[in-house]
N, C-alpha and C positions, 0 to 999 in steps of 0.2 A: 425540653431537653437543650440546655445550652449547648452551643457549638463545641466547647473544649471538654464537656463532662465525659469521661473515661467510659469505654464500654468495651467489653471483653470479646474475642474472638466469636466465641460460641454465641454471645449475645446478638452480635452483627450478623452472623449467618442465619439464625433464628429469625431474626426481622425479615431478612430479603425472602426467606423460604415462605413467610407467611404473609407477606404483605406485597412480595413483588413476583409478577408473571414468570414462569420458570422456562424463559427461552433462551437461558445461558446455564453450563454445567461448568462452573468457576472451580479451579483448585483451590481445595480447603486453606486458604491464608486471606488474614484481613488486613489490608494495607492502610495505613495512616500518614505516611510520610514519605518523600522522595527527594534526593538530591542526587544529580550527575547520574552514574550508574547505578546508584544504589536505591533501596526502599526499605521501611522498617514496617513491622507489623504493631498491632495495639498493644503487643505485650513487650515490645521492643528490641524483638531480634530483626538483625540486618540480614540483607539479601541482595545478592547480585541480581538486577532485572535483566533477564536474557530473554525478552520478548518484546520490550518497548512498546507495548500498547499496539500491537501487531505494525511495527515502524512507524508509529505517530511520533516518538520521543526521540527521533533521531539526535536531536541536539541536548538529549538528557533532560533529565526529571528538574523541573524550576529552573531552568537557565536564567541566571538574572538579567541578563539583557532584555529578554524576551518578557519575562515577568515584569520588570520596568516600565517597558513600552505598553502593556497591557494596563496596569496600574495608573500610569499616567492619562492615557486615554480615556479610561473608564473614569476619570473625574473630571473630564473636561465634555466628552458628546460620548454616547453609548450606541444610539439608534436613530434614524431619521426616515429609514424606510427608502425606497427608490423614488417616491413622491417628490424627494427634494434632492438636490445636491449637497454633498458634503465636502470639506477640505480633506479628506484622506483619501477617499477612493481613488480618486485621478491618480494621485502621487503613487497608490499600490499599482493600478493597473501599468503605469509607465514604467514603474521599477520591475514588476514581474515580466511583463512582455518583453523588456529589454534584456533582462535576465536570462530567459527561455529562447529569446529571439524568433518572437510571434509578434505580428501586427496589433492584435486584440485579445482580450480576455473577457469571459464572462464568469462573474464570481457567485460561487454558490456555498454551501455550508458542509455536506456531508459527502463521503465518496459517492453512495448509491446516488444521491442527486446529480453528482457531476456527469457519471455515467448516463444517466437518463436525459441529461441536457446533450450529451454528446450524441446519444441516438436521435433526438428530436433534430438538432442541428444539420445531422447526416441526412435524414429524410427530407427537411426542407430543402436541403442542397439538391438532392436527387430530383425534385420535383421541379425547381425553379432555375436550376444552372445545368443539369445533366439532362433533363427532358424525360425522366421516367414517368408513365403515366400515373396519375394521382391513388394512392394508396395500394400502389403494386411493388413499392421500393422493398428490397431485401437486406439484409446485414449478415453478413457471414461472420460466424463466432467460433470457438474453438471448444471442445469436449473437454469436460473436468475443468472449466473455468469457474472463476468467483468474481464477479463484479457487483456483488451486493445483494440485496433480499428483497427489493421491491417486486411488486405482482409481473411487471415487463420484464425485470432480469430472471428471475425463478423461471420465466417461459421459456429461456433459453439455457435453462440449468440441466445437468443430468444428475443432480445430487438429489436423490430421492427424500431426503430430511427436509431439505428447502423445498421441495415442490408439491409433495404428497398433500392432498387435501386444500390445496389453493388454488384451484384451478375455477373456471375456464383459463386459459393460458392465452397469453398474445402472440397472435400470428406476426410472421415477416423476419424469420430469421431462418439460416440455414448452418447447421453445425458441421465441422471438419475435425479431424484429429489434430491435436497441437503438433507443430513441428513437422506436419506432413505437406511440402510444397506441392506434391502432385495431386493430392485431393484439393487444396487450395486453388491451385489453377484450373483443373477438371470443373470446379463449381463456377469461377470466374469467366471461362470460355464457354460455358454452357446455357449460363442464365443472365437475361440480357437486362434484368431488372435490378442487379446487385448494386448497392448503394455505397457499402462500406465494408471494411475488414476490422473487427472490433479484437483485439489481442493485449493480452498481458505479455510484457517482454520475458518475464519469469512468473510461471504458474505458482504463488505463493502457498495459497490457501490448500491447493493439490498436493501440495509436499514440496514445494521447492524444485520445482521442475525447469533446468534450465535446458533451452534449446539447442540445437545445434549451432555451430558458430556462424554459418551464414543464413540461418534461417530468417531472422527478422530482414535483413538486407535483401534478400532474394525476395521475399515476401512485399516488401515495399515496391520492388521494382515490378513484380506482378500487378500491385495494384496501380500503378502508373502506366502500366502497360493496357489495362483495361477500364481506364479512368474510374477508378474506386480509390474512396478515401481511405487511408490507412489511420486507424484509430488506435492509439496506444493509451491503454489503462495502467498509469505509473502511480496508482494511489498508493499502492505499496512499496514498489519498487523504486519510485523517483527520490528526489531530494536527497543524492547522495548515498542512499543505502548500499548498492552493489558496486560502488567504488568509481561511480561515474555521476556526475549530476542528474542524468537519465540514465536508465538501463537500456534502453532503446539505441542510445549512442554508441553501444556495442564496442569495437577496439578501434573507436577513432583517435587520431593523435593530436587533437585539441588539448588544452591546458584544461584539467578536470575541475577546477575550483570557478572557472568562468565561462567553459565550453565556448570558446571564442572561435574556434575552427569549424570546418565542416564536417559534422558527424557522419558516420555511415547509414544512419537512419534518420531522417527528419521527420516525425509524424506530420500527416496533415491536421490531425486533431489530437491534440495532447490533453490528458484527464490528468488532473492532480489533487490530494486531499492529504489528510494525515498528517506527515511533518511539515507539511505547508504552514502550520500553526506552532511547530515544535510541540506540540500536545496540550497546549495551553486552552485551545477553543477551537469549536468547529470552524473549519476553512477548507474550501474546495475550489477548484477553478477549472474551466477548459479553456483552452488556448488554442487560435488558428488564425491564420491570414486572412486578409480582407476579403479575397473572392471567395470565402467559404463563411467566415462569419458574419458578413455583410447583408446575408439573407434573414438575420434576426432583426426585427423591426420592433417598435412600441408595442407591447402587448401580447407579443409572440410567448415569451417566457419571463419567470421573475421569481424572486424571493423577498419576502420581508426582511429577513437577516442577511442575505446575501449581499455582500461587498459593503456591511456596516463598517463604522470607523474602528471599532475595535479588533475587528477581524483584519481590517487595512494594516493598522498600526503593528500588530501581532505578527504577520505574515512578512511583513518588510523585515523586521526584528529578525525573525527565525531565518530568511534567508541570507541575511547579513551576516549569522551565525555561522552558516553552512559554508560560505565563501571566506570569511575571516579566518575562521578555525580550520581551513583546510581538510574538512569533514571526509569528503570524498577519496581524497589520498590516504587519509587514516584508517577508512574502510577497505579500501583496496588492500593496503598493506596486511593490516590485522586479518582479513578473510583469508589471505594465503598463508599466513602463519596458523592460524587456527585449523583450516584444513590439512595443512603439512603435519600439526601435531596430532590431529585424530585419526588422521591415516597409519601413524606410526603404531597409535593403538589398536587400531582396525585389522593390521596385518595378523595379530594373533588371536582377536577375540571371535569368539562365538556368538555373542548375543547382538553385535551390529555387523550389519551386512555392508554398509558405505555411508559417506558423507559427501554432500554434493551442496553447490551452492556459488555464489558471487558475492565478493565483497563481504559485507557482514549481514547477508541473508542466507543461511544455511539450514540444511537439517539433517538429521541421521535417521537411517531406516533400519527399524529394530528387525531382527532376525525372528518374526513371529507372524501370524497372520493379523489381517485387519480387524477381525473381531476379538481379539485377545485384549487382556488388560495389562501386558507386560509393560507397554510405553507409559501407560497411565502411572503404574506402579513406580517406574523409573522416575518420572516427574516428581510424585510424591517423595522419594527419597533423596531427589536432587534438591527440593524444598528443605527437606530436614538437613542437608548439608550446606543450606545458605546459598542456592540458587534455584529462581523460578523460572521454568518453561512449561509449554503445554505441548501434548500431541495434538496430531493432525491428521486425519484419516486413519485414526487407529494404531498405526504401528508405526509412524513417522514423529519424530520430535523435532521442531522448528526451534532454532537458535537466530536470533537477532537482538543482541544487545544494542545500548546506546553507542552511536558511533562517536561519542566524546571519551570513549574507554582507552586506556593505556596499554602498552605491551605488557607491563607487569601485571595488571588486573588482568587482562585476557589470559595470561598464562597460568595465573591463579585459577581462574575459571576453569580452564583446561585441566588443570590438577583436579578439582572438585568432580567435574563431568568423569572422568576417567576412574577416579576414585568410586564413584557411585555406579559406573557400569560393571566394576570388577565385583560387585556384591551380587550381581545377577548371571555371572559367567557360569555355564554348567560344569 
């Protein structure tokens, strides 16, 4: 079949159902084109993308600057492996570490790989710097977390769908409640072998749970008190999504587009992915300062594709777009507008309990239980009305459009959402 041969939605879905593993439950829409905040299906219908590939497309679909960077590099050099130097990786490492204010970066591909890298880095630091006995290191994580689906990561998940029948599980993790400083300190003060605290600044997959205003700052202070690494998983929340370059920056007074001031929270280890490539290519990274990253020596960790020339060129362009187009500022402004407009509707709604979020990472909670299909049916109707979103945890619908969205487009989307919700009011 030629690449441009036409295929109908039903044919495309049938092919996936017959030949693909059924590890996803997609909304029944088949996309073939994307530009900015819009996508088109194979029949030519146009939609607002209100998921952005789980915040991978912060810069919008097919941003020309990023596409050009990818195409130009792909015609010169695509892959060398790390057996040799290439002329792009060092430039990328310098640009990214200066951008996020860290000494060193370890490049990887997927978000889950980056989280696994952070776990290995934390454990090695624990044994060689902190002095924890070999194989005794513990990492504190939060309940209802989502850090990926590798065997190690699902070992500290409490999502039964992700965990069931994938054991035996990996030891070395202690779970505490998210946004519960007392539980965190109880563990840090009583367990002498804790090496790190791995946390999402906002729990996205769990339903866009935003912690208390002082939570991250206080958690970081506790980590410093007990000599524990604060590991921020910003795979979904980073790269301007929440109105700051990093969600862990909190309410710092620094200019958002370059974050040159002193943030409320500076992670010891930063995990990035998704929008690090603008949605064009799998690119992820772990960043830390020398006192932590220098425990990694040749042969300790790696990836054939991690840090490849295309990834380097794409990531530099993607980060330049975030800064040049002031996407953090736009996300902050439009996020406040979105929640304000939705709250006007929610005041008289029976179908929606609340809207929550930060920047352009938001969710509405449907007035039904998690086992109901109401949120799914709302998303089907949103699709019919020209907007694509997806439920998470049954009764929650996550809204995360590309950050290049305009105010006019956002208000149009609010109109579509409220119009759709009215069809479900009792």
